[in-house]
N, C-alpha and C positions, 0 to 999 in steps of 0.2 A: 502492500498500499503506502504508494507515494505523500509525499510530506503535505503536499496539498489537500488531497485528500483526508486525512492524517486530521490537519486544522478543522476541519470542513465538517467530518463526519464523524466524530474523535467515541468512539465504542459504540453509535447505536447500531441499529442492523437496517438491510435495506426496508424489511416489512413495517418496522418503527418510524420512518425515513415517511413511508408513499401514505402511511395513515391523517384524517384532519388530526389537525391538536386548539388545544384552545385559542396560542392567539393568533389564531388564522380568522378567528371573527370579527377581534380587537385592532389588527392590522392593514385594511386589505393594500395590494399592489405595492408589495416589497419589493427593493429590489436584490436582495439579497439570504437565504436562511441559514442556515451555519446551526446543529446538532450535536451533543457532548447528552454521550450513556456513561452507566454505570452501574451496574449488581449487588447488593451492598445482604449481606445477610443479619439480614431482621426485618424482622416484621412490617408490614406498612402503616402499620400506624405510629407505626415507632421514625422510620423514617419524613414521615412526613411533619409530626413533632420541630424535626431536625430543620426544614423545611422553613416552618415557621418559623424561626428562631436570625429568617434572613431579614426582619422585621426589624433586626436593632444590629445586628456585625454580616459581614461580609461571608465571614468562612473562606477565602483565602490565602493573597499576603497584606497580615494584617499589617505591616510595617508601611504598606503602598498601601491598601483602599480606607484602612482605620484607622488613617492618622496612628500607627505608632501601639493601639490599644487592644489585647487580642479579644480574639470573640470567642461569649462563652461558651467556654468548655461542660456544661451543663446543661443541662432543659431549663426555661423560664417561668416558670406556672405565668399563665394568662396569654400567653403568647402567638398561640394560637385560639384565641378566641377573634378571629377575624372581622373586617368589614371593608365593606369598599375605602378607597381613597385612603386607606392608608397609609402612611411610612413605609418602603422599605428597604435596607440597604439604603440609606438617604438620599438617592437619586432615582427610586421608584415609587412609584404609589398601584398600591394594587386594584386590577382596576374585575377583577375576574377571581373566584376559584370555587374548586369542590371540594368539602371537607374529606380529608383523610387522602384525597385525591389529587388535587391540582390545586395551584399557583400563575396566577396570570399576572404582568408587571407591565408599566408604559414607565418610559420615560418621564418624569417631572416637567421635566424644561426640556421641551426637542429642541430643538435647534432646527436652521435652514440648512447648519452642513451633519445632519446630523437626527435622527429621530427611529426610536426599537421600541418591538413590544420585545416579552418572554414569555413563554409558558414552564414548568417546573413539573414535570407529572411523576404518581408514584403509582406503579401496578407491582403485585401480584407476577412473581416468574414460578415460585418453588414452592412450598410449606418452608414457613421461615425466610423465606429469601422472598426480595423487593428490585424490583428496576426501578432507577432513577434516570428521565430522559428529557431532555431540556433541548425546546427552537427556541433560537434565536431569529429573531425578521428586523430586516434594517432597513434603514432609505439613508444614503447620504446627496449631500446637496453636486448639486453641481459644478461649483467654483472649488480653487489649491484645496480648501477643509475638507470637501467631501472627497475629490483623489485619490487624499493621504490620509484617511481613512483606510478607503477603500480597496486599500492596498496591501495599509497595512494593519487595521481595526481584525481582521478577523485572526491573524496570530496570536495581539496577545491576548486575544481576549479567551482561546484555544489555555493558553498559559497561563491567567487568572481563574477561569472556572472550572481547568482539569482540577488546580490545589481546590477550588471549595467544592467544586464533587467528591473529592480524595478526604481532604478532612469530613466534608458532612457522611463522609460514608466509615470509616476512622469512628468517628462519634456515636453515628447511630450503632456499630457492629459491639460497642465498649457496653460490658452492663453495666447498668444503671448501681 
């Protein structure tokens, strides 16, 4: 598998990429779509609770995108009480959710050179094992900033989101 394909489809299967996703309804006519997926040795309910933690922290490289603060390493009570419009990871807004299954986010302040929506979906894989799939839809602007982002953002996002998903996997697989 070539690097370009890894960056665009990391961990996901053709079947996962081919089906509809919640973000599709909230972001018509994207210019780009990226997928990331990981299997987790934990029940979907546990994985979903960890997804809800994204409301307060990004769980990727904290020194880059969490101002050096460590993302919580234990579940925080009440973060799974979701409501539309809630901020998520400071830069997103919760635009749709299905309890126990999915979160869909939109950029809170889209720019003329970047707008995006993302869905995180948890599904059962086998007994005691879950699948976490992320679909990211993007629209880049026509100017120089948009072209630079189109050339670099998929790779940068893959680096950050890979770390995020692996951290969520580690935490969900750790006994409470």
